[in-house]
GUROKOL-947548 format. One record per atom (N, C-alpha, C, O): x, y, z; residue in one letter; residue number from 1. Coordinates in steps of 0.02 Angstrom, whole numbers, plus 50000, padded with zeros to 5 digits. Atoms other than C-alpha are relative to their C-alpha. Layout:
# GUROKOL-947548
<<X, Y, Z>, A, NUM>;
...
# end
This chain:
# GUROKOL-947548
<<50042, 49941, 50000>, M, 1>;
<<50000, 50000, 50000>, M, 1>;
<<50045, 50062, 50000>, M, 1>;
<<50092, 50066, 50039>, M, 1>;
<<49958, 49941, 50005>, S, 2>;
<<50071, 50169, 49952>, S, 2>;
<<49978, 50053, 50051>, S, 2>;
<<49921, 50054, 50073>, S, 2>;
<<50013, 49946, 49953>, D, 3>;
<<50083, 50318, 50068>, D, 3>;
<<49957, 50053, 49966>, D, 3>;
<<49975, 50075, 49911>, D, 3>;
<<50043, 49951, 50032>, P, 4>;
<<49941, 50441, 50032>, P, 4>;
<<50029, 50071, 49998>, P, 4>;
<<50007, 50112, 49959>, P, 4>;
<<49970, 49934, 50000>, L, 5>;
<<50050, 50591, 50072>, L, 5>;
<<50056, 50004, 49949>, L, 5>;
<<50094, 49956, 49941>, L, 5>;
<<49946, 49994, 50048>, P, 6>;
<<50166, 50657, 49938>, P, 6>;
<<50067, 50006, 50036>, P, 6>;
<<50070, 50024, 50095>, P, 6>;
<<49933, 49993, 49973>, D, 7>;
<<50353, 50656, 49966>, D, 7>;
<<50016, 50074, 50005>, D, 7>;
<<50027, 50106, 49954>, D, 7>;
<<49990, 49929, 49990>, L, 8>;
<<50381, 50827, 50042>, L, 8>;
<<50073, 50020, 50007>, L, 8>;
<<50089, 50079, 50015>, L, 8>;
<<49929, 49985, 49993>, V, 9>;
<<50569, 50814, 50053>, V, 9>;
<<50027, 50025, 49934>, V, 9>;
<<50020, 49992, 49882>, V, 9>;
<<49966, 49973, 50058>, E, 10>;
<<50661, 50924, 49931>, E, 10>;
<<50072, 49974, 50002>, E, 10>;
<<50115, 50004, 50034>, E, 10>;
<<49935, 50034, 49994>, W, 11>;
<<50810, 50809, 49905>, W, 11>;
<<50057, 50043, 49976>, W, 11>;
<<50111, 50042, 50005>, W, 11>;
<<49947, 49958, 50025>, Q, 12>;
<<50910, 50931, 49802>, Q, 12>;
<<50017, 50055, 50051>, Q, 12>;
<<50076, 50069, 50063>, Q, 12>;
<<49990, 49948, 49949>, Q, 13>;
<<50886, 51068, 49934>, Q, 13>;
<<50036, 49970, 50060>, Q, 13>;
<<50082, 50000, 50088>, Q, 13>;
<<49969, 50034, 49943>, L, 14>;
<<50931, 50945, 50072>, L, 14>;
<<50074, 49986, 49986>, L, 14>;
<<50116, 49994, 50030>, L, 14>;
<<49931, 50013, 50020>, Y, 15>;
<<51089, 50896, 49977>, Y, 15>;
<<50042, 50064, 50003>, Y, 15>;
<<50098, 50064, 50028>, Y, 15>;
<<49963, 49937, 50000>, L, 16>;
<<51140, 51078, 49953>, L, 16>;
<<50013, 50025, 50071>, L, 16>;
<<50068, 50048, 50087>, L, 16>;
<<49991, 49978, 49931>, I, 17>;
<<51112, 51121, 50136>, I, 17>;
<<50052, 49957, 50036>, I, 17>;
<<50090, 49982, 50077>, I, 17>;
<<49952, 50044, 49968>, A, 18>;
<<51213, 50969, 50189>, A, 18>;
<<50072, 50017, 49982>, A, 18>;
<<50118, 50001, 50019>, A, 18>;
<<49933, 49981, 50022>, Q, 19>;
<<51362, 51039, 50093>, Q, 19>;
<<50027, 50061, 50038>, Q, 19>;
<<50087, 50075, 50038>, Q, 19>;
<<49980, 49940, 49963>, V, 20>;
<<51363, 51197, 50201>, V, 20>;
<<50018, 49980, 50072>, V, 20>;
<<49980, 49944, 50104>, V, 20>;
<<49982, 50016, 49930>, P, 21>;
<<51456, 51185, 50367>, P, 21>;
<<49946, 50025, 50048>, P, 21>;
<<49917, 50078, 50036>, P, 21>;
<<50053, 49980, 49953>, P, 22>;
<<51336, 51193, 50516>, P, 22>;
<<50006, 50071, 50026>, P, 22>;
<<49955, 50104, 50036>, P, 22>;
<<49992, 49932, 49973>, E, 23>;
<<51410, 51356, 50579>, E, 23>;
<<49983, 50054, 49950>, E, 23>;
<<49972, 50112, 49969>, E, 23>;
<<50017, 49951, 50051>, K, 24>;
<<51372, 51442, 50413>, K, 24>;
<<49927, 49996, 49977>, K, 24>;
<<49904, 50039, 49940>, K, 24>;
<<50069, 50008, 50022>, R, 25>;
<<51194, 51379, 50390>, R, 25>;
<<49954, 50058, 50018>, R, 25>;
<<49913, 50078, 49977>, R, 25>;
<<50043, 49942, 49985>, P, 26>;
<<51110, 51524, 50484>, P, 26>;
<<50011, 50058, 49951>, P, 26>;
<<49963, 50091, 49931>, P, 26>;
<<49985, 49946, 50047>, L, 27>;
<<51199, 51649, 50370>, L, 27>;
<<49970, 49984, 49931>, L, 27>;
<<49942, 50028, 49899>, L, 27>;
<<50027, 50020, 50064>, V, 28>;
<<51148, 51551, 50215>, V, 28>;
<<49923, 50009, 50000>, V, 28>;
<<49895, 50032, 49951>, V, 28>;
<<50073, 49993, 49996>, M, 29>;
<<50966, 51547, 50274>, M, 29>;
<<49980, 50074, 50001>, M, 29>;
<<49930, 50092, 49970>, M, 29>;
<<50015, 49928, 49999>, A, 30>;
<<50969, 51735, 50310>, A, 30>;
<<50008, 50030, 49931>, A, 30>;
<<49968, 50072, 49910>, A, 30>;
<<49990, 49974, 50068>, E, 31>;
<<51040, 51771, 50138>, E, 31>;
<<49945, 49978, 49953>, E, 31>;
<<49923, 50016, 49910>, E, 31>;
<<50056, 50024, 50041>, A, 32>;
<<50905, 51663, 50058>, A, 32>;
<<49936, 50039, 50014>, A, 32>;
<<49899, 50057, 49968>, A, 32>;
<<50060, 49961, 49981>, A, 33>;
<<50769, 51755, 50155>, A, 33>;
<<50005, 50070, 49971>, A, 33>;
<<49955, 50097, 49947>, A, 33>;
<<49990, 49933, 50028>, E, 34>;
<<50843, 51922, 50101>, E, 34>;
<<49988, 50001, 49925>, E, 34>;
<<49958, 50048, 49899>, E, 34>;
<<50009, 50006, 50073>, W, 35>;
<<50844, 51865, 49919>, W, 35>;
<<49925, 49995, 49983>, W, 35>;
<<49902, 50027, 49936>, W, 35>;
<<50072, 50008, 50012>, V, 36>;
<<50660, 51813, 49929>, V, 36>;
<<49964, 50067, 50012>, V, 36>;
<<49922, 50087, 49973>, V, 36>;
<<50032, 49936, 49984>, M, 37>;
<<50610, 51978, 50012>, M, 37>;
<<50014, 50051, 49945>, M, 37>;
<<49970, 50090, 49926>, M, 37>;
<<49983, 49954, 50054>, A, 38>;
<<50702, 52076, 49877>, A, 38>;
<<49958, 49985, 49937>, A, 38>;
<<49936, 50031, 49903>, A, 38>;
<<50042, 50019, 50057>, G, 39>;
<<50609, 51978, 49743>, G, 39>;
<<49928, 50022, 50008>, G, 39>;
<<49897, 50047, 49961>, G, 39>;
<<50068, 49978, 49986>, L, 40>;
<<50442, 52014, 49825>, L, 40>;
<<49995, 50076, 49995>, L, 40>;
<<49947, 50102, 49967>, L, 40>;
<<50000, 49928, 50004>, R, 41>;
<<50486, 52198, 49843>, R, 41>;
<<50001, 50023, 49927>, R, 41>;
<<49964, 50069, 49908>, R, 41>;
<<49995, 49982, 50071>, G, 42>;
<<50532, 52207, 49659>, G, 42>;
<<49934, 49987, 49964>, G, 42>;
<<49912, 50029, 49924>, G, 42>;
<<50064, 50016, 50032>, A, 43>;
<<50371, 52121, 49604>, A, 43>;
<<49945, 50048, 50021>, A, 43>;
<<49905, 50070, 49980>, A, 43>;
<<50052, 49954, 49976>, M, 44>;
<<50262, 52231, 49714>, M, 44>;
<<50012, 50071, 49974>, M, 44>;
<<49965, 50107, 49958>, M, 44>;
<<49985, 49934, 50026>, H, 45>;
<<50352, 52388, 49657>, H, 45>;
<<49979, 50006, 49927>, H, 45>;
<<49955, 50058, 49905>, H, 45>;
<<50019, 50001, 50071>, K, 46>;
<<50322, 52340, 49476>, K, 46>;
<<49924, 50008, 49993>, K, 46>;
<<49901, 50044, 49949>, K, 46>;
<<50073, 49996, 50003>, R, 47>;
<<50135, 52320, 49510>, R, 47>;
<<49973, 50065, 50030>, R, 47>;
<<49920, 50089, 50009>, R, 47>;
<<50023, 49940, 49965>, H, 48>;
<<50121, 52473, 49623>, H, 48>;
<<50056, 50051, 50004>, H, 48>;
<<50084, 50062, 50058>, H, 48>;
<<49943, 49954, 50000>, P, 49>;
<<50252, 52602, 49571>, P, 49>;
<<49989, 50062, 50043>, P, 49>;
<<50038, 50096, 50060>, P, 49>;
<<50014, 49941, 49959>, G, 50>;
<<50166, 52739, 49673>, G, 50>;
<<50010, 49991, 50074>, G, 50>;
<<50009, 50040, 50112>, G, 50>;
<<49990, 50012, 49928>, W, 51>;
<<50197, 52656, 49841>, W, 51>;
<<50068, 50028, 50021>, W, 51>;
<<50117, 50022, 49984>, W, 51>;
<<49936, 49977, 49972>, S, 52>;
<<50331, 52737, 49949>, S, 52>;
<<50041, 49939, 50021>, S, 52>;
<<50015, 49883, 50025>, S, 52>;
<<49956, 50054, 49978>, Q, 53>;
<<50480, 52633, 50004>, Q, 53>;
<<49975, 49970, 50065>, Q, 53>;
<<49976, 49909, 50075>, Q, 53>;
<<50026, 50023, 49936>, R, 54>;
<<50407, 52623, 50179>, R, 54>;
<<49938, 49957, 49991>, R, 54>;
<<49931, 49904, 50022>, R, 54>;
<<50060, 50038, 50012>, E, 55>;
<<50238, 52565, 50116>, E, 55>;
<<50016, 49933, 49967>, E, 55>;
<<49988, 49881, 49985>, E, 55>;
<<49979, 50062, 50035>, L, 56>;
<<50319, 52438, 50001>, L, 56>;
<<50030, 49950, 50050>, L, 56>;
<<50012, 49892, 50049>, L, 56>;
<<49969, 50044, 49950>, N, 57>;
<<50424, 52367, 50144>, N, 57>;
<<49949, 49972, 50049>, N, 57>;
<<49952, 49913, 50066>, N, 57>;
<<50052, 50024, 49954>, L, 58>;
<<50275, 52356, 50261>, L, 58>;
<<49955, 49949, 49967>, L, 58>;
<<49936, 49899, 49998>, L, 58>;
<<50044, 50047, 50035>, R, 59>;
<<50168, 52269, 50131>, R, 59>;
<<50036, 49934, 49986>, R, 59>;
<<50005, 49881, 49990>, R, 59>;
<<49962, 50062, 50009>, V, 60>;
<<50306, 52143, 50093>, V, 60>;
<<50004, 49963, 50066>, V, 60>;
<<49994, 49902, 50069>, V, 60>;
<<49997, 50031, 49934>, L, 61>;
<<50327, 52111, 50279>, L, 61>;
<<49932, 49969, 50019>, L, 61>;
<<49930, 49914, 50046>, L, 61>;
<<50067, 50026, 49986>, A, 62>;
<<50138, 52090, 50297>, A, 62>;
<<49985, 49938, 49958>, A, 62>;
<<49948, 49894, 49980>, A, 62>;
<<50012, 50058, 50044>, Y, 63>;
<<50139, 51968, 50151>, Y, 63>;
<<50033, 49937, 50027>, Y, 63>;
<<50005, 49882, 50020>, Y, 63>;
<<49963, 50060, 49978>, V, 64>;
<<50268, 51852, 50230>, V, 64>;
<<49991, 49983, 50073>, V, 64>;
<<50009, 49928, 50095>, V, 64>;
<<50011, 50013, 49930>, T, 65>;
<<50219, 51868, 50413>, T, 65>;
<<49928, 50018, 50018>, T, 65>;
<<49900, 50065, 49990>, T, 65>;
<<50069, 49984, 49981>, P, 66>;
<<50048, 51866, 50496>, P, 66>;
<<49998, 50063, 50043>, P, 66>;
<<50035, 50070, 50091>, P, 66>;
<<50013, 49941, 49959>, L, 67>;
<<49989, 52034, 50561>, L, 67>;
<<49937, 49986, 50039>, L, 67>;
<<49884, 49974, 50010>, L, 67>;
<<50058, 50014, 49959>, R, 68>;
<<49873, 52007, 50706>, R, 68>;
<<49975, 50064, 50033>, R, 68>;
<<50011, 50097, 50069>, R, 68>;
<<50032, 49943, 49967>, G, 69>;
<<49754, 52144, 50757>, G, 69>;
<<50020, 50068, 49973>, G, 69>;
<<50002, 50119, 50002>, G, 69>;
<<49980, 49936, 50029>, V, 70>;
<<49831, 52278, 50646>, V, 70>;
<<50004, 49991, 49924>, V, 70>;
<<50024, 49938, 49899>, V, 70>;
<<49996, 50002, 50073>, T, 71>;
<<49821, 52319, 50461>, T, 71>;
<<50060, 50041, 49977>, T, 71>;
<<50087, 50081, 50015>, T, 71>;
<<49945, 49961, 50027>, V, 72>;
<<49956, 52390, 50349>, V, 72>;
<<49981, 50074, 50000>, V, 72>;
<<50022, 50117, 50014>, V, 72>;
<<50023, 49930, 50001>, E, 73>;
<<49851, 52548, 50332>, E, 73>;
<<50008, 50032, 50070>, E, 73>;
<<50027, 50090, 50075>, E, 73>;
<<49992, 49973, 49932>, E, 74>;
<<49852, 52569, 50522>, E, 74>;
<<50074, 50014, 50014>, E, 74>;
<<50091, 50066, 50043>, E, 74>;
<<49929, 49989, 49989>, L, 75>;
<<50040, 52548, 50527>, L, 75>;
<<50026, 50061, 49963>, L, 75>;
<<50065, 50100, 49989>, L, 75>;
<<49979, 49943, 50040>, L, 76>;
<<50064, 52674, 50388>, L, 76>;
<<49976, 50066, 50031>, L, 76>;
<<50013, 50115, 50031>, L, 76>;
<<50027, 49938, 49971>, S, 77>;
<<49952, 52802, 50474>, S, 77>;
<<50035, 50018, 50066>, S, 77>;
<<50034, 50076, 50085>, S, 77>;
<<49966, 49986, 49936>, R, 78>;
<<50049, 52786, 50638>, R, 78>;
<<50063, 50042, 49991>, R, 78>;
<<50081, 50079, 50036>, R, 78>;
<<49937, 49964, 50012>, W, 79>;
<<50207, 52860, 50560>, W, 79>;
<<49994, 50056, 49950>, W, 79>;
<<50044, 50080, 49925>, W, 79>;
<<50009, 49943, 50047>, D, 80>;
<<50132, 52993, 50447>, D, 80>;
<<50011, 50066, 50034>, D, 80>;
<<50006, 50118, 50002>, D, 80>;
# end
């Protein structure tokens, strides 16, 4: 009988991470996160060129992290 769940292991990613020494893995993960955030910022800027840098950064942050009890608009109005 086969397992109903798909294989969620990204073997190539696992292999690449295994090649990095343990003491350098946090830096590699931080650099990867920075790269993803820059890509999101670029895509959002292309769609919304009128947004300020601050609004763009807040919206990217809101996209990747849950905002509980506050909206991006509320955050933007707090520093106007």
